N, C-alpha and C positions, 0 to 999 in steps of 0.2 A: 416410234421415237419417243424417247422417257425424257418428260421435263421434269427438275427438281423443284419449281416457283411455289405449287400448293404446299410442299410441305414446309420450306421457309417461312410462309405466311401463317402456317398453323403454330409453329414456333414462336414467331411476333405475339400473336393471340394470346398464346399460353404465359408467354411472360408479362404481359398487360394485366390481363388475370389476376394472376399473384401479386403484384404491385397493389392493383386495387386491393385485392383481400387483406394484405399486410396493413395498409393506410387505415383499412375500416376499423380492423384490430387495433390498431393503435390507437383510433379515436375513439372505438368504445371504453379501450382502458382507463383515455384520458378522462371522460366521461363520468365511468363508475367512481374514479379517484374524486374527482370536482362533486360529485354527489354527494360521497362521505363524507369529504372535508366541508361541505356545506352546512352535509344535517348533522355533523358534529357541534359546528361553530352555533347552529341553531339551536342545539340542544342547550348548550351551554348559557345562550342566550336568555332562554326559555326559565332555565334552572336559575339564572342569574334572579331576572324578571320576579320569579315566583318566590323566590328565597331570600332573599335581597335582606329583607327587615330580619329574618332568622339571622341570619349570617353577620348582621351588623349586632344584633343582639348577644352573640356568642362573642365577639369580637370585645364587645365593651364590658362585658361580664369579667372576661379574661384580664383587661387591661385592668379593670377594679380591683380586683383580688390580686395582682400583681401589687398594686399600688398600695393596697392594705396591709400586704406581708411586708412592703420596705416602711411602710407607717410604724409599723409594729415592730419591727428591729429597732426603727430609730429612736422610738420611744423608748423601748426598752434600756437601749444604751444610756441615753439621756437620764433616764431613771436611776440610772445606778449614781451620779452625780448627785451633789458633792462625796467623795470616798470618804470613807473613815479610816482611820490610820491608828495601825497596831504599833504597840509599845512594848519590847521585850524588857528585862531585869537587866540593871548593869553588869549584875556578874555574869551575864553570857553576851557581854558584848554592846549590850544596849540596841539591839535589832528594832527597827522601825522601818514601815512600809503603809503604802495604804492599798486598799481593797475596796469593791464596792461596797455602799450602804444596804444593798436588799441582800447581802451573804449575812450568814450564822457564823459565830466562831465559837466552838468547845476546845477549851484547855482542858485537855489530858496531862499533861505533865507542865510546871509550871516555870521549871529553869531556877526559882529560887535558889539563892545560896550556892548556887555555880553546879546544879543537879543539872539532869539532862532535861531539855524542855521539848515537849510537843503540842501542836495547834492544828485543830482543823478547822475548814470554812469551807460551807457550800451555800448555794442561793436558798434563801429563807430559814429551812432547818437542815442540821448537819446530821446525816444517817448514823445506827447504830454502828459503831467501831468494830471495822472487819478489815480482814487483808483484801479480799477481793472487790471491795465496794470502790466505786468511783468518787472521790471528791474532786470539789474545783480547786483548791487548792493544803496543802500540809507543809507544815512549816517544823523543822527539827533540829536539836543540838545537841550533839553527845560529843561525848568525851575521847570516841575513837579520832587516831591521828585523819590528817587529811590525806594521807597516801593510802591506809591502809581503807578508807571509806573509796576513794578511786579504783583499787585493785578490785573491789569488790563487785565492779561491772567489768571485769576482763572475761568472762565466761560467756556473757551476752555480746559483748562486741567482736569477742570471736568468730562467735556464731552470726553473727549478721542482722542481730534482732536490733541490735544499738549502734549510733554512733555518738563518737565525742566530738567536742571540739572548744577551744577555749573563747570564752568570752571576756568582757569587762561592760560590765552596766555603771550607772547612775557618773559618767564621766561627765565634768563641765570646764569650761576655761581655768577654772584653778583648781580643779581637783584631776588627775588623771584616771581616778574611778575604781572599782572593785573587781579585779581578777578573780576568774573561778574557772569550774570546767561545766561544761551543756552536756547531757547526755540525752538524747532522742531514742524514740522506738518503741518497742513493746516489753512490755515490765512483765507483763501478764497474760492473762486470757483477756480481763475485761481492762486493762490498762496501757493504753496506746499514748502516751504525751512525753513529759522531759522531768529531769531533774537537774537544778543548776547546785554545784557545790562551791562551798568559799571556806577558806580558813581563817576561825577567828580564833587567835590567840593561841591555847591548846587543846583547841575544839574544832568541830566542823558545822557548818551550818549547812543543810539541804533546802530548799523548796520545790516541793513537786507540783505537777499538775496535772490531774489520771484522764484525760480525757481532752481531743482536739478542740472542742466546744467550747473550751476556757480558753484557750490562747491566747486571745484578745487581751481580755482580761490578768491574764498570767505575765502579758508584758508590760502593763500596767503596775503591777507589784514588782517586776524586777526594775523597771524605770527609778522607782520610788523608794527602792532599797538604801538603807544606809546603817551603819553599825561601827561600831569600835575594834579595829582590828589590834 
């Protein structure tokens, strides 16, 4: 007579053995993971303990450098004050505006007697006049009509190099301000700035800034602009 009981017992023993093996593997994996975690934490602790002074020194040095740059920038802006005032000839509309006292000015054309006016401004000294040279500020008054001057920028606007918008400067409670056209963008290989154009009688006034570095100063010039239209 054949009995099945021993075979059933064998199956149960194998099942118990497999469960024990799986549990052991899981335990080993967890132990290894915890070991790695504790090891990493310990290494971090040792690194912090051994290098905390140097890390603090680096952080302090970086903070001092940032503060030094901020102080220098603030000093540079404050040192420009009080501003100087440019005054143009009455025949060309008596144009006046303020500009930083640290800038030098060079008058190429005086505008006397109603002639054309051309003045260059730049920090410390004005470089030799050249079409591709970057200047902090250029001011011109010429006999070309306002419409023809605006039209001369159409090509750059159509190509997407320049953008134009109407602006009003010098507005006060009792004065509506001077309305003109501002054009921003790439005017040449080295010239990435703005020009603001105004009509003065039968003449056209243009104020240029050739670099983004001087935009804050350019705002000072525009906000102080006055002329006889």
